[in-house]
N, C-alpha and C positions, 0 to 999 in steps of 0.2 A: 245329162242332157237337159233335164228339167231346170237345173240351176243355171245353165248357160242361157236358157230362154229369158231369164230375168234381165240379161244384158240387152239394152235396146239396139246395140250395134251388131248383135250376133244373130245368125240364122242357122237353124239346125235341120238337117234331113237325116232320115234313118231308114236303112234297108236291111231286111233280114229274110232268111229262108223260112218259109212257112212251117210252123209246127204248133201244136196245141198250146203248150205252155207259153211260148213267146207271144202268140196271137192274143191270148188272154191277158198277159202282162201289159202288152201295148195298149189294149183297150182300157184296162183298169188304172194304169199307173202313169202313162206317158202324157206329158203336157200337150194339149190340143194344138198348140202353135207349131209343133214339130211336124214337118211334112213327111209322111210315110211313102216310100217309094217301093212298089211291088215289082222287084226286078228279077230275082232268082227263085224259081220254083223247085220243089223237090223233084229229082229226076226219077225215071222208071226204076232204077236200081235201089232207090231209097224207100220205095213203097213195099208193102207187104206182098209176098208172092207165095204160091202154093209150095209146100214142103218138097214136093217131088222135083221142083225146079230150082231148089235152093243152091245146090252145088254148081249147076250150070250157070245160074245167075252170078254166083260168087266168082267163077272163072272169067266170065265175060266182063264183069264189072271192072276188074283190074285193068282192062284195056280200054273199055268204053268211056270210063270216067275221065280218062286223060284227053279224049276228044272233046267231051263236054266241057272240060276245064278251059280249053281254048275259046269255046263259045262264050263262056262266062267272062273271060278276060275282055273279049270284044264288047260285051254288054256293059261292063264297068267302064271301059274306055269311053264309049259313047256317052254314058251318063255323066262322067266327070268332065268331059269336054263341054257339056251343056251347063253343068252346075258351076264349074270352075271354083271348087272349094279351096280355101286357104289351108285347111287341115283335114286329113283323112284319118279317122280313128277306126282301126280294124280290131274287133274283139274275137280272138281265136280261142278254141277250146284247149289247144295244146300246140305242139309243133311236131309234124307238119299240120296236124289239125284238119280243118275243113278245106277242101279244094276251093270253095267260094271265097274263103278268107284270103288265101294266097292269090286268087284271081283278082280280088279287089286291090291288093297291093300292087300287082303288076299292071293292072288297068290304070290305077292312079299314077304310076310312074310314067306310063306311056302318054297319059293325058297331061303330064307336067304339073301335077299337084305339088304345091310348095313344100308341104311337110306331111310325111306319112308315119303314123305310129301304129304298132301292132302289139296288142296285149296278148300274152301267151299264158293261159291259165292252167298249165300242167307242165310236167317235165318233158323235154324234147326227146324224141326217139332217135337213136343212132342209126348207122347204116349197115347193121348186121343182116337184116332181112333183104331178100331180093327186091321186093317192092320199094323199099327205101333207097336201094341203090339206083333204081330208075328215077327216084325223086331228086337225085343229087344235082343235075343240071338246073332243074327248076328252082331248087333251094338257093343255088348261087345267085340266080336272078332276083329271088325274093330278098335275100340278104343285102343285095346291092340297092334294091328299091326302097326298103324300109329305112327311115332315118333313125328310128329309135324303137327297140323292143322293150316292153315293160313286163316284168314278172312279179309275182307276189313274194317269192322268196329268193334269197341269195343262191340257194342250191339250184333252183330252176334257171337262174341266170348263168350259173357255171355250166349247166348242161347245154344251154344254147351256145355258149362259148366253145364247148368241146366239139360241136359239130360245124364250127366255122364262122359264127357271128363274132365280129370284133367286140372286144370288151367295152370299147368306147361307145358302142351302140346299144348297150344294155343298161337299164335302170330298174330299180325295185320300188314298187308302190304296192302295199298290201291290200287285200280285199278288206272291205269294211262291213260293219253290221248295219242292218236296218234298225233305226233307233226306237221305233215304236214297239209296243208289246200288245199284240192282239188279244182279245178276250178268248178264253178257252171254250170250245164247243161243250155244251151242257152234257152231252152223252159221255165225253171223255172225262169231264170233271167228276161226274157221278162215279165212273169206273175207277178213277185214280184215288178218289177220296176213300175208297174201301181200304186203301193201303197206307193210311196215315200213320199207322203204328210200325211201318216198315221203312227201310232205307230204299229209295228208288234209284236204280241205275238206268241211265238213258243211253241208247245208241241210235244215232240218227244218220240216215243215208240210204241210198239205193240198195236193194237186196241183190247184190251181184258179188261174184267171188272176190274181187280185189278189195272189197270193203271189210273182209275178215270176220264176218258173222260166225262162220263155222268154228274158227279158232276161239272166238269169244265164248261161244256156247260150251265148247269142250272145257274151257277154263272154268266156267261157272259150275259145270258138273263136278269139278274137283274141290269146290268150296263147300264145306259141311254146314255152314250157318244157314238158318232159315229166316234170318232177320231182314232179308232184302227181297226185292222184286225187280225184274228187268223189263223195261219198256223199250220195244224195238219199233222205231217209227220209220216208215218208208215202204216202198213196194218195188217189185222187180222180178226178174226171171228165176231167182233162186228161192222164191217164197215156198213153193211146195216141198222142195228138198229140205229147206231149213225147218219147216214145221214138222216134217217127219223126223228129222235129226234130233230135234228137241224132245220128241216123244221117246225116241230110242235111248236118249241119255237120261231119261226119267227126270227131266227138269221142267216139264210142261207147267207145273204149278208155280214156277218161278219166272215164267216168261209170258209177256203180253205183246202180241203183234198189233200195231196200229198202222194200217196202210193208207195214211193220210199225211201229205206233206204240207197242206195248207195251214194247219194249226200247230206246226212243229215247234215254233218258238214258245208258244203258250204252254205246250206240253213239256218242253225243256225246262220251263220255269218251275214246274212241279217236281223236277228231279233233284236229287241230292248230290249225285255224282254223274258226270258225263264221261263216256268211254268212246274214243275214236280208234277202232282196231284195224284201220286200213293197212293193207299189205304192200301195195305198190301203186304207181301212177297217181300220186297226190302231189299237189303243189302247196296250196294254201286253203285248206278246207274251210268253207264258210261256217260249218257247224262249230268248229273250234272258236272262231271269232264270236259267234253268237253266245256260246257258253261263257266265254270271258266277259262279255257284256253283261251277262246275268250274274256274274260272280260265282260261277259253279266250279267246284273242284274237278279237275280234268285229268284223265289218264289217256295219253296218246302214244301211238306207235311211232318210232323213229323213222318215219317215211316222209320224203319230200320236205316241205317246210314246216311240218308239225312241231319239230323240236324248236325251231325259231319262234313259232307262235307262242310256245310255252316258255320262252326265254331260257331254253336249254335246261329245263328242269327247275327253274326258280319259281315259276307260278303254276306248276303242275307236274305230274309224273310222266317221264318219257321212258318207254320200254321198247325193247327190240322186237320187230315183227317176228311172228312164228315162235316166240319164246314164251311158252305157256307158263313156265315157272315165274318169270318176271311179272307177267300180267296178273297172275294169281296173287303174288305177294303184294303188288300195288293195290289191288282191289281189297284184299283182306285188311291191309293197313288202314285204308280209308274207312272201311266198314267198322273197324274197331275203335277208331280214334276221332271222336267228334271235334276235339280241339284242333286237330290237324285239318279237318274239313273246313272249320271256321277260318283258320289262318290262310289256307289256300284260296278260300272264297274272297277274302279281302285283297290278297295279292293279285288274283285274277282280274278283279274289277279295276284295280289301279292300273294294271298293265294295259287293259283295254282303253281306259281314259287317256293314257299317255300315247298310245300308238294307233288305235284302230277305230276311233269315232268317225262318223261320216264326214264331219267338217275337216278333220285332220287329213283324211285321204283325198277328198275332193279338191282341197286346196292345192295339193301336190299336182293334180292333173291341170288345174288352172294355171299353175306356173309353167307347165309345158305348153299350154295353149297360148301363153302370154296374154292372159285375160285377168282383169282385177277380180278379186274374190272377196265377198262380204258374207258373213254368217247370217 
């Protein structure tokens, strides 16, 4: 969006549902020429509620959000009737993803927006669950309304195709890395410098089950070497369980938790090996792209688009999820072989320069927007 603002003939508006990280990013990073439209607020069911009401809340939500969905469609319809945009770019977390993302697409179609794009940042869900069966009529309308779906990986594109999106309506544009490298917080620098004589393994991501931290820790407990330390960067609902699990496995001396995502890339730069142990629901993890940009040897599970990111094993190790033996062998191989780490480092950075730089990726979007692009 900031790049589009440099075009004197382009005008950009941005609307998002309020949350802490988006609000901060908008204030810190967005060009002031972009008009922010405060349209969709978090609804009652997205707010924190007392535990005793959690089950009732979940039951009611399944029905109430569909009513709210129609209100959001109407809000977007009115907005687009006023703005009359040439292009509507919807950024969705997955598919079906957010109700508001689908509402934007349907509201845009009703308002006769010329071109509607939807970025799908995860693998599409099929219709096996009851709630997804209820989504089917809405999905058909969304599929007809969106002119082009954009996914990070070919696998994510094929998943969209499997639920009914025409292949001609799907394109792949990978996620890109932020090019700058922030300075490392002095506290973390002091802590990490204690381990200069050890090989540092880094795992980056939310502490939630699908990210595979438990399986990673069990794998580490099976490795006898004391020549390495694991840095776990991120926060989430699984922290207490994982901290206890690390103690039970007697590997607390090999694990450092850093609950801070702000400095993650600078911390990543300190690491010798990056591990992406995700188990499911991944498309194109940004942490893998960031690791490639820094020329880090990477071990990634064969989930979503991770194998594509690693060029199917050419620029990093690809192992099967839940396969402790494969992950153990990959980690031990890199721990013991400095020459292999150096070789993968060179290949990783070359692959990043060829595929995932910011200019390479943004230029592809500009082609879709039919806008001239200059670096």
